[in-house]
PyMOL Python script that loads the backbone (N, CA, C, O; Angstrom):
from pymol import cmd

cmd.read_pdbstr("""\
ATOM      1  N   UNK A   1      -6.191  -7.738  10.063  1.00  0.00           N
ATOM      2  CA  UNK A   1      -6.589  -7.969   8.401  1.00  0.00           C
ATOM      3  C   UNK A   1      -7.445  -6.555   8.432  1.00  0.00           C
ATOM      4  O   UNK A   1      -8.193  -5.965   9.212  1.00  0.00           O
ATOM      5  N   UNK A   2      -6.956  -6.393   7.279  1.00  0.00           N
ATOM      6  CA  UNK A   2      -8.672  -5.116   6.979  1.00  0.00           C
ATOM      7  C   UNK A   2      -9.102  -5.521   5.401  1.00  0.00           C
ATOM      8  O   UNK A   2      -8.354  -5.789   4.461  1.00  0.00           O
ATOM      9  N   UNK A   3     -10.666  -5.465   5.447  1.00  0.00           N
ATOM     10  CA  UNK A   3     -11.877  -5.575   4.548  1.00  0.00           C
ATOM     11  C   UNK A   3     -11.443  -4.576   3.832  1.00  0.00           C
ATOM     12  O   UNK A   3     -11.263  -3.456   4.310  1.00  0.00           O
ATOM     13  N   UNK A   4     -11.198  -4.931   2.418  1.00  0.00           N
ATOM     14  CA  UNK A   4     -11.052  -4.212   1.598  1.00  0.00           C
ATOM     15  C   UNK A   4     -12.143  -3.678   1.282  1.00  0.00           C
ATOM     16  O   UNK A   4     -13.123  -4.357   0.978  1.00  0.00           O
ATOM     17  N   UNK A   5     -12.147  -2.059   1.307  1.00  0.00           N
ATOM     18  CA  UNK A   5     -12.619  -0.986   1.250  1.00  0.00           C
ATOM     19  C   UNK A   5     -12.782  -0.236  -0.548  1.00  0.00           C
ATOM     20  O   UNK A   5     -12.106   0.793  -0.580  1.00  0.00           O
ATOM     21  N   UNK A   6     -13.500  -0.520  -1.978  1.00  0.00           N
ATOM     22  CA  UNK A   6     -13.363   0.395  -3.122  1.00  0.00           C
ATOM     23  C   UNK A   6     -13.584   2.070  -2.880  1.00  0.00           C
ATOM     24  O   UNK A   6     -14.447   2.357  -2.050  1.00  0.00           O
ATOM     25  N   UNK A   7     -13.130   2.781  -3.299  1.00  0.00           N
ATOM     26  CA  UNK A   7     -12.572   3.845  -2.776  1.00  0.00           C
ATOM     27  C   UNK A   7     -14.013   4.667  -3.804  1.00  0.00           C
ATOM     28  O   UNK A   7     -14.067   5.883  -3.983  1.00  0.00           O
ATOM     29  N   UNK A   8     -15.070   3.650  -4.366  1.00  0.00           N
ATOM     30  CA  UNK A   8     -16.543   4.310  -4.564  1.00  0.00           C
ATOM     31  C   UNK A   8     -17.506   4.169  -3.601  1.00  0.00           C
ATOM     32  O   UNK A   8     -18.458   4.941  -3.490  1.00  0.00           O
ATOM     33  N   UNK A   9     -17.238   2.909  -2.666  1.00  0.00           N
ATOM     34  CA  UNK A   9     -17.663   2.519  -1.879  1.00  0.00           C
ATOM     35  C   UNK A   9     -17.513   3.204   0.027  1.00  0.00           C
ATOM     36  O   UNK A   9     -17.814   3.024   1.207  1.00  0.00           O
ATOM     37  N   UNK A  10     -17.248   3.521  -0.346  1.00  0.00           N
ATOM     38  CA  UNK A  10     -15.594   4.254   1.601  1.00  0.00           C
ATOM     39  C   UNK A  10     -17.044   5.318   1.770  1.00  0.00           C
ATOM     40  O   UNK A  10     -17.954   5.831   1.120  1.00  0.00           O
ATOM     41  N   UNK A  11     -16.650   5.234   2.725  1.00  0.00           N
ATOM     42  CA  UNK A  11     -17.116   6.761   3.036  1.00  0.00           C
ATOM     43  C   UNK A  11     -16.328   7.901   2.632  1.00  0.00           C
ATOM     44  O   UNK A  11     -15.262   7.822   2.020  1.00  0.00           O
ATOM     45  N   UNK A  12     -16.875   8.923   2.985  1.00  0.00           N
ATOM     46  CA  UNK A  12     -16.006  10.259   2.873  1.00  0.00           C
ATOM     47  C   UNK A  12     -15.077  10.559   3.634  1.00  0.00           C
ATOM     48  O   UNK A  12     -15.533  11.065   4.659  1.00  0.00           O
ATOM     49  N   UNK A  13     -13.579  10.469   3.633  1.00  0.00           N
ATOM     50  CA  UNK A  13     -13.373  10.529   4.736  1.00  0.00           C
ATOM     51  C   UNK A  13     -12.521  12.102   4.558  1.00  0.00           C
ATOM     52  O   UNK A  13     -12.447  12.799   3.546  1.00  0.00           O
ATOM     53  N   UNK A  14     -12.028  12.308   5.711  1.00  0.00           N
ATOM     54  CA  UNK A  14     -11.114  13.671   5.431  1.00  0.00           C
ATOM     55  C   UNK A  14      -9.825  13.343   6.352  1.00  0.00           C
ATOM     56  O   UNK A  14      -9.727  12.703   7.398  1.00  0.00           O
ATOM     57  N   UNK A  15      -8.977  13.955   5.644  1.00  0.00           N
ATOM     58  CA  UNK A  15      -7.899  13.759   4.985  1.00  0.00           C
ATOM     59  C   UNK A  15      -7.299  15.242   5.566  1.00  0.00           C
ATOM     60  O   UNK A  15      -7.566  16.411   5.286  1.00  0.00           O
ATOM     61  N   UNK A  16      -6.139  14.455   6.734  1.00  0.00           N
ATOM     62  CA  UNK A  16      -4.743  15.402   6.962  1.00  0.00           C
ATOM     63  C   UNK A  16      -3.771  15.327   7.436  1.00  0.00           C
ATOM     64  O   UNK A  16      -3.424  14.495   8.274  1.00  0.00           O
ATOM     65  N   UNK A  17      -3.067  16.312   6.919  1.00  0.00           N
ATOM     66  CA  UNK A  17      -1.334  16.042   6.826  1.00  0.00           C
ATOM     67  C   UNK A  17      -1.319  16.560   8.427  1.00  0.00           C
ATOM     68  O   UNK A  17      -2.187  17.115   9.100  1.00  0.00           O
ATOM     69  N   UNK A  18       0.197  16.090   8.770  1.00  0.00           N
ATOM     70  CA  UNK A  18       0.889  16.428  10.175  1.00  0.00           C
ATOM     71  C   UNK A  18       1.165  18.104   9.864  1.00  0.00           C
ATOM     72  O   UNK A  18       1.205  18.816   8.861  1.00  0.00           O
ATOM     73  N   UNK A  19       1.373  18.332  11.733  1.00  0.00           N
ATOM     74  CA  UNK A  19       1.399  19.409  11.741  1.00  0.00           C
ATOM     75  C   UNK A  19       3.227  19.719  12.055  1.00  0.00           C
ATOM     76  O   UNK A  19       3.612  20.878  12.210  1.00  0.00           O
ATOM     77  N   UNK A  20       4.155  18.604  12.110  1.00  0.00           N
ATOM     78  CA  UNK A  20       5.201  18.815  11.511  1.00  0.00           C
ATOM     79  C   UNK A  20       5.730  18.453   9.918  1.00  0.00           C
ATOM     80  O   UNK A  20       6.747  17.849   9.579  1.00  0.00           O
ATOM     81  N   UNK A  21       4.789  18.977   9.183  1.00  0.00           N
ATOM     82  CA  UNK A  21       5.249  18.810   7.531  1.00  0.00           C
ATOM     83  C   UNK A  21       6.066  20.086   7.591  1.00  0.00           C
ATOM     84  O   UNK A  21       5.653  21.184   7.967  1.00  0.00           O
ATOM     85  N   UNK A  22       6.954  19.868   7.283  1.00  0.00           N
ATOM     86  CA  UNK A  22       7.315  21.298   6.738  1.00  0.00           C
ATOM     87  C   UNK A  22       8.016  21.614   5.606  1.00  0.00           C
ATOM     88  O   UNK A  22       8.694  22.640   5.550  1.00  0.00           O
ATOM     89  N   UNK A  23       7.891  20.567   4.377  1.00  0.00           N
ATOM     90  CA  UNK A  23       8.357  20.644   3.256  1.00  0.00           C
ATOM     91  C   UNK A  23       8.656  22.311   1.974  1.00  0.00           C
ATOM     92  O   UNK A  23       7.699  23.065   1.796  1.00  0.00           O
ATOM     93  N   UNK A  24       9.222  22.432   1.680  1.00  0.00           N
ATOM     94  CA  UNK A  24       8.591  23.749   0.646  1.00  0.00           C
ATOM     95  C   UNK A  24       7.065  23.820  -0.182  1.00  0.00           C
ATOM     96  O   UNK A  24       6.230  24.710  -0.337  1.00  0.00           O
ATOM     97  N   UNK A  25       7.158  22.652  -0.539  1.00  0.00           N
ATOM     98  CA  UNK A  25       5.935  22.506  -1.283  1.00  0.00           C
ATOM     99  C   UNK A  25       5.340  21.849   0.015  1.00  0.00           C
ATOM    100  O   UNK A  25       5.831  21.137   0.892  1.00  0.00           O
ATOM    101  N   UNK A  26       3.799  22.490  -0.262  1.00  0.00           N
ATOM    102  CA  UNK A  26       3.203  22.200   1.114  1.00  0.00           C
ATOM    103  C   UNK A  26       2.014  20.418   0.080  1.00  0.00           C
ATOM    104  O   UNK A  26       1.049  19.866   0.607  1.00  0.00           O
ATOM    105  N   UNK A  27       2.355  20.204  -0.731  1.00  0.00           N
ATOM    106  CA  UNK A  27       1.601  19.835  -1.468  1.00  0.00           C
ATOM    107  C   UNK A  27       3.194  18.069  -1.742  1.00  0.00           C
ATOM    108  O   UNK A  27       3.208  16.993  -2.340  1.00  0.00           O
ATOM    109  N   UNK A  28       4.105  18.815  -0.913  1.00  0.00           N
ATOM    110  CA  UNK A  28       4.769  17.176  -1.122  1.00  0.00           C
ATOM    111  C   UNK A  28       4.935  16.539   0.492  1.00  0.00           C
ATOM    112  O   UNK A  28       5.795  16.475   1.370  1.00  0.00           O
ATOM    113  N   UNK A  29       3.759  16.194   0.295  1.00  0.00           N
ATOM    114  CA  UNK A  29       3.462  15.542   2.009  1.00  0.00           C
ATOM    115  C   UNK A  29       1.925  14.209   1.178  1.00  0.00           C
ATOM    116  O   UNK A  29       1.177  14.072   0.210  1.00  0.00           O
ATOM    117  N   UNK A  30       2.435  13.433   2.794  1.00  0.00           N
ATOM    118  CA  UNK A  30       1.014  11.792   3.200  1.00  0.00           C
ATOM    119  C   UNK A  30       0.521  13.041   3.585  1.00  0.00           C
ATOM    120  O   UNK A  30       0.998  14.069   4.066  1.00  0.00           O
ATOM    121  N   UNK A  31      -1.040  12.474   3.079  1.00  0.00           N
ATOM    122  CA  UNK A  31      -2.187  13.046   3.592  1.00  0.00           C
ATOM    123  C   UNK A  31      -2.561  11.159   4.347  1.00  0.00           C
ATOM    124  O   UNK A  31      -2.580  10.083   3.749  1.00  0.00           O
ATOM    125  N   UNK A  32      -2.835  11.517   6.027  1.00  0.00           N
ATOM    126  CA  UNK A  32      -4.140  10.814   6.894  1.00  0.00           C
ATOM    127  C   UNK A  32      -5.472  11.175   6.823  1.00  0.00           C
ATOM    128  O   UNK A  32      -6.033  12.265   6.708  1.00  0.00           O
ATOM    129  N   UNK A  33      -5.983   9.685   6.946  1.00  0.00           N
ATOM    130  CA  UNK A  33      -7.263   9.664   6.854  1.00  0.00           C
ATOM    131  C   UNK A  33      -7.977   8.577   8.180  1.00  0.00           C
ATOM    132  O   UNK A  33      -7.927   7.370   7.943  1.00  0.00           O
ATOM    133  N   UNK A  34      -8.452   8.912   9.183  1.00  0.00           N
ATOM    134  CA  UNK A  34      -9.053   7.470  10.041  1.00  0.00           C
ATOM    135  C   UNK A  34     -10.005   7.241  10.121  1.00  0.00           C
ATOM    136  O   UNK A  34     -10.861   8.115  10.260  1.00  0.00           O
ATOM    137  N   UNK A  35     -10.338   5.709  10.061  1.00  0.00           N
ATOM    138  CA  UNK A  35     -11.670   5.401  11.193  1.00  0.00           C
ATOM    139  C   UNK A  35     -12.072   4.757  11.499  1.00  0.00           C
ATOM    140  O   UNK A  35     -11.439   3.868  10.929  1.00  0.00           O
ATOM    141  N   UNK A  36     -12.753   4.282  12.045  1.00  0.00           N
ATOM    142  CA  UNK A  36     -12.637   3.228  13.137  1.00  0.00           C
ATOM    143  C   UNK A  36     -11.917   1.964  12.776  1.00  0.00           C
ATOM    144  O   UNK A  36     -11.192   1.615  13.707  1.00  0.00           O
ATOM    145  N   UNK A  37     -11.888   1.482  12.158  1.00  0.00           N
ATOM    146  CA  UNK A  37     -11.449   0.331  11.632  1.00  0.00           C
ATOM    147  C   UNK A  37      -9.916   0.509  10.634  1.00  0.00           C
ATOM    148  O   UNK A  37      -9.345  -0.467  10.148  1.00  0.00           O
ATOM    149  N   UNK A  38      -9.514   1.708  10.499  1.00  0.00           N
ATOM    150  CA  UNK A  38      -8.593   1.744   9.356  1.00  0.00           C
ATOM    151  C   UNK A  38      -7.863   3.093   8.942  1.00  0.00           C
ATOM    152  O   UNK A  38      -8.389   3.860   8.136  1.00  0.00           O
ATOM    153  N   UNK A  39      -6.389   3.401   9.640  1.00  0.00           N
ATOM    154  CA  UNK A  39      -5.997   4.422   9.113  1.00  0.00           C
ATOM    155  C   UNK A  39      -5.519   3.726   7.556  1.00  0.00           C
ATOM    156  O   UNK A  39      -5.118   2.656   7.099  1.00  0.00           O
ATOM    157  N   UNK A  40      -6.059   5.925   6.847  1.00  0.00           N
ATOM    158  CA  UNK A  40      -5.094   5.885   5.123  1.00  0.00           C
ATOM    159  C   UNK A  40      -4.724   6.243   4.585  1.00  0.00           C
ATOM    160  O   UNK A  40      -5.275   7.169   3.990  1.00  0.00           O
ATOM    161  N   UNK A  41      -3.432   5.849   4.277  1.00  0.00           N
ATOM    162  CA  UNK A  41      -3.086   6.686   3.856  1.00  0.00           C
ATOM    163  C   UNK A  41      -2.679   6.902   2.031  1.00  0.00           C
ATOM    164  O   UNK A  41      -2.354   5.956   1.314  1.00  0.00           O
ATOM    165  N   UNK A  42      -2.798   8.366   1.547  1.00  0.00           N
ATOM    166  CA  UNK A  42      -2.441   8.886   0.531  1.00  0.00           C
ATOM    167  C   UNK A  42      -1.746   9.869   0.320  1.00  0.00           C
ATOM    168  O   UNK A  42      -1.573  10.524   1.348  1.00  0.00           O
ATOM    169  N   UNK A  43      -1.035  10.464  -0.974  1.00  0.00           N
ATOM    170  CA  UNK A  43       0.152  10.744  -1.494  1.00  0.00           C
ATOM    171  C   UNK A  43      -0.747  12.182  -2.119  1.00  0.00           C
ATOM    172  O   UNK A  43      -1.598  12.122  -3.008  1.00  0.00           O
ATOM    173  N   UNK A  44      -0.159  13.856  -1.162  1.00  0.00           N
ATOM    174  CA  UNK A  44      -1.127  14.569  -0.783  1.00  0.00           C
ATOM    175  C   UNK A  44      -0.941  15.268  -2.924  1.00  0.00           C
ATOM    176  O   UNK A  44      -1.715  16.093  -3.411  1.00  0.00           O
ATOM    177  N   UNK A  45       0.222  14.622  -3.684  1.00  0.00           N
ATOM    178  CA  UNK A  45       0.297  14.875  -5.103  1.00  0.00           C
ATOM    179  C   UNK A  45      -0.627  14.355  -5.705  1.00  0.00           C
ATOM    180  O   UNK A  45      -0.807  14.817  -6.832  1.00  0.00           O
ATOM    181  N   UNK A  46      -1.364  13.474  -5.355  1.00  0.00           N
ATOM    182  CA  UNK A  46      -1.847  12.346  -6.268  1.00  0.00           C
ATOM    183  C   UNK A  46      -3.216  12.167  -5.294  1.00  0.00           C
ATOM    184  O   UNK A  46      -3.275  10.984  -4.960  1.00  0.00           O
ATOM    185  N   UNK A  47      -4.082  12.767  -4.856  1.00  0.00           N
ATOM    186  CA  UNK A  47      -5.155  12.271  -3.785  1.00  0.00           C
ATOM    187  C   UNK A  47      -7.075  11.660  -4.346  1.00  0.00           C
ATOM    188  O   UNK A  47      -8.211  11.530  -3.890  1.00  0.00           O
ATOM    189  N   UNK A  48      -5.872  11.389  -6.227  1.00  0.00           N
ATOM    190  CA  UNK A  48      -7.062  10.382  -6.635  1.00  0.00           C
ATOM    191  C   UNK A  48      -6.160   9.132  -6.647  1.00  0.00           C
ATOM    192  O   UNK A  48      -6.859   8.120  -6.597  1.00  0.00           O
ATOM    193  N   UNK A  49      -5.121   8.922  -6.686  1.00  0.00           N
ATOM    194  CA  UNK A  49      -4.518   8.173  -6.484  1.00  0.00           C
ATOM    195  C   UNK A  49      -3.836   6.873  -5.740  1.00  0.00           C
ATOM    196  O   UNK A  49      -3.129   7.445  -4.910  1.00  0.00           O
ATOM    197  N   UNK A  50      -3.683   5.834  -5.595  1.00  0.00           N
ATOM    198  CA  UNK A  50      -3.418   4.649  -4.953  1.00  0.00           C
ATOM    199  C   UNK A  50      -3.350   5.455  -3.532  1.00  0.00           C
ATOM    200  O   UNK A  50      -2.881   6.523  -3.137  1.00  0.00           O
ATOM    201  N   UNK A  51      -4.306   4.013  -2.809  1.00  0.00           N
ATOM    202  CA  UNK A  51      -4.210   4.673  -0.951  1.00  0.00           C
ATOM    203  C   UNK A  51      -3.673   3.304  -0.412  1.00  0.00           C
ATOM    204  O   UNK A  51      -3.719   2.210  -0.975  1.00  0.00           O
ATOM    205  N   UNK A  52      -3.207   3.591   0.688  1.00  0.00           N
ATOM    206  CA  UNK A  52      -2.260   2.932   1.952  1.00  0.00           C
ATOM    207  C   UNK A  52      -4.077   2.653   2.976  1.00  0.00           C
ATOM    208  O   UNK A  52      -4.906   3.430   3.448  1.00  0.00           O
ATOM    209  N   UNK A  53      -3.949   1.101   2.897  1.00  0.00           N
ATOM    210  CA  UNK A  53      -4.948   1.003   4.641  1.00  0.00           C
ATOM    211  C   UNK A  53      -4.478   0.639   5.447  1.00  0.00           C
ATOM    212  O   UNK A  53      -3.865  -0.257   4.867  1.00  0.00           O
ATOM    213  N   UNK A  54      -4.085   0.514   6.811  1.00  0.00           N
ATOM    214  CA  UNK A  54      -3.682  -0.222   7.666  1.00  0.00           C
ATOM    215  C   UNK A  54      -4.795  -0.387   8.734  1.00  0.00           C
ATOM    216  O   UNK A  54      -5.771   0.362   8.778  1.00  0.00           O
ATOM    217  N   UNK A  55      -4.632  -1.198   9.411  1.00  0.00           N
ATOM    218  CA  UNK A  55      -4.954  -1.336  11.130  1.00  0.00           C
ATOM    219  C   UNK A  55      -4.804  -0.562  11.645  1.00  0.00           C
ATOM    220  O   UNK A  55      -3.918   0.207  11.273  1.00  0.00           O
ATOM    221  N   UNK A  56      -5.725  -0.205  13.065  1.00  0.00           N
ATOM    222  CA  UNK A  56      -5.042   0.814  13.828  1.00  0.00           C
ATOM    223  C   UNK A  56      -3.864   0.656  14.980  1.00  0.00           C
ATOM    224  O   UNK A  56      -3.162   1.554  15.446  1.00  0.00           O
ATOM    225  N   UNK A  57      -3.858  -0.903  15.333  1.00  0.00           N
ATOM    226  CA  UNK A  57      -2.894  -1.188  15.527  1.00  0.00           C
ATOM    227  C   UNK A  57      -1.471  -1.360  15.184  1.00  0.00           C
ATOM    228  O   UNK A  57      -0.454  -1.086  15.821  1.00  0.00           O
ATOM    229  N   UNK A  58      -1.698  -2.025  13.699  1.00  0.00           N
ATOM    230  CA  UNK A  58      -0.329  -1.245  12.756  1.00  0.00           C
ATOM    231  C   UNK A  58      -0.223  -0.732  12.571  1.00  0.00           C
ATOM    232  O   UNK A  58       0.777  -0.783  11.854  1.00  0.00           O
ATOM    233  N   UNK A  59      -0.922   1.043  12.704  1.00  0.00           N
ATOM    234  CA  UNK A  59      -0.225   2.383  11.853  1.00  0.00           C
ATOM    235  C   UNK A  59       1.002   2.551  13.477  1.00  0.00           C
ATOM    236  O   UNK A  59       2.197   2.848  13.489  1.00  0.00           O
ATOM    237  N   UNK A  60       0.228   2.276  14.446  1.00  0.00           N
ATOM    238  CA  UNK A  60       0.491   3.092  15.694  1.00  0.00           C
ATOM    239  C   UNK A  60       1.918   2.557  15.804  1.00  0.00           C
ATOM    240  O   UNK A  60       2.759   3.285  16.332  1.00  0.00           O
ATOM    241  N   UNK A  61       2.265   1.352  15.353  1.00  0.00           N
ATOM    242  CA  UNK A  61       3.502   0.554  15.789  1.00  0.00           C
ATOM    243  C   UNK A  61       4.610   1.430  14.718  1.00  0.00           C
ATOM    244  O   UNK A  61       5.754   1.831  14.930  1.00  0.00           O
ATOM    245  N   UNK A  62       3.662   1.532  13.400  1.00  0.00           N
ATOM    246  CA  UNK A  62       4.689   1.926  12.524  1.00  0.00           C
ATOM    247  C   UNK A  62       5.034   3.776  13.023  1.00  0.00           C
ATOM    248  O   UNK A  62       6.144   4.236  12.756  1.00  0.00           O
ATOM    249  N   UNK A  63       4.005   4.643  13.713  1.00  0.00           N
ATOM    250  CA  UNK A  63       4.591   5.486  14.880  1.00  0.00           C
ATOM    251  C   UNK A  63       5.335   5.384  15.302  1.00  0.00           C
ATOM    252  O   UNK A  63       6.374   5.981  15.018  1.00  0.00           O
ATOM    253  N   UNK A  64       5.091   3.976  16.867  1.00  0.00           N
ATOM    254  CA  UNK A  64       6.666   4.399  17.328  1.00  0.00           C
ATOM    255  C   UNK A  64       7.852   3.865  16.965  1.00  0.00           C
ATOM    256  O   UNK A  64       8.981   3.999  17.437  1.00  0.00           O
ATOM    257  N   UNK A  65       7.281   3.022  15.740  1.00  0.00           N
ATOM    258  CA  UNK A  65       9.447   2.801  14.638  1.00  0.00           C
ATOM    259  C   UNK A  65       9.854   3.849  14.467  1.00  0.00           C
ATOM    260  O   UNK A  65      10.934   4.203  14.940  1.00  0.00           O
ATOM    261  N   UNK A  66       8.779   4.939  13.441  1.00  0.00           N
ATOM    262  CA  UNK A  66       9.618   6.264  12.984  1.00  0.00           C
ATOM    263  C   UNK A  66       9.418   6.758  13.697  1.00  0.00           C
ATOM    264  O   UNK A  66       9.349   5.620  14.161  1.00  0.00           O
ATOM    265  N   UNK A  67       9.208   7.378  14.423  1.00  0.00           N
ATOM    266  CA  UNK A  67       9.655   8.531  15.777  1.00  0.00           C
ATOM    267  C   UNK A  67      10.640   7.767  16.645  1.00  0.00           C
ATOM    268  O   UNK A  67      10.766   8.385  17.702  1.00  0.00           O
ATOM    269  N   UNK A  68      11.222   6.914  16.628  1.00  0.00           N
ATOM    270  CA  UNK A  68      12.794   6.075  17.137  1.00  0.00           C
ATOM    271  C   UNK A  68      13.727   6.905  16.232  1.00  0.00           C
ATOM    272  O   UNK A  68      14.670   7.626  16.557  1.00  0.00           O
ATOM    273  N   UNK A  69      13.314   6.671  15.235  1.00  0.00           N
ATOM    274  CA  UNK A  69      14.706   7.318  13.250  1.00  0.00           C
ATOM    275  C   UNK A  69      14.788   8.443  13.633  1.00  0.00           C
ATOM    276  O   UNK A  69      15.419   9.274  12.979  1.00  0.00           O
TER     277      UNK A  69
END
""", "prot")
cmd.dss("prot")
cmd.show_as("cartoon", "prot")
cmd.util.cbc("prot")
cmd.orient("prot")
């Protein structure tokens, strides 16, 4: 379970895109920021918009699943 953290109270996150991101539009991507307790995901076209937060275990499972597709 992830404790909800409001954007105003969250520590400054360091966002990055995958090195495999090859869209013709450099902003057409998702960005990820990691902390010890959560992986944060946002739309690079709307950095102030909604963010998804998942546990490191859930993120690892997602990446393993996605890499098989």
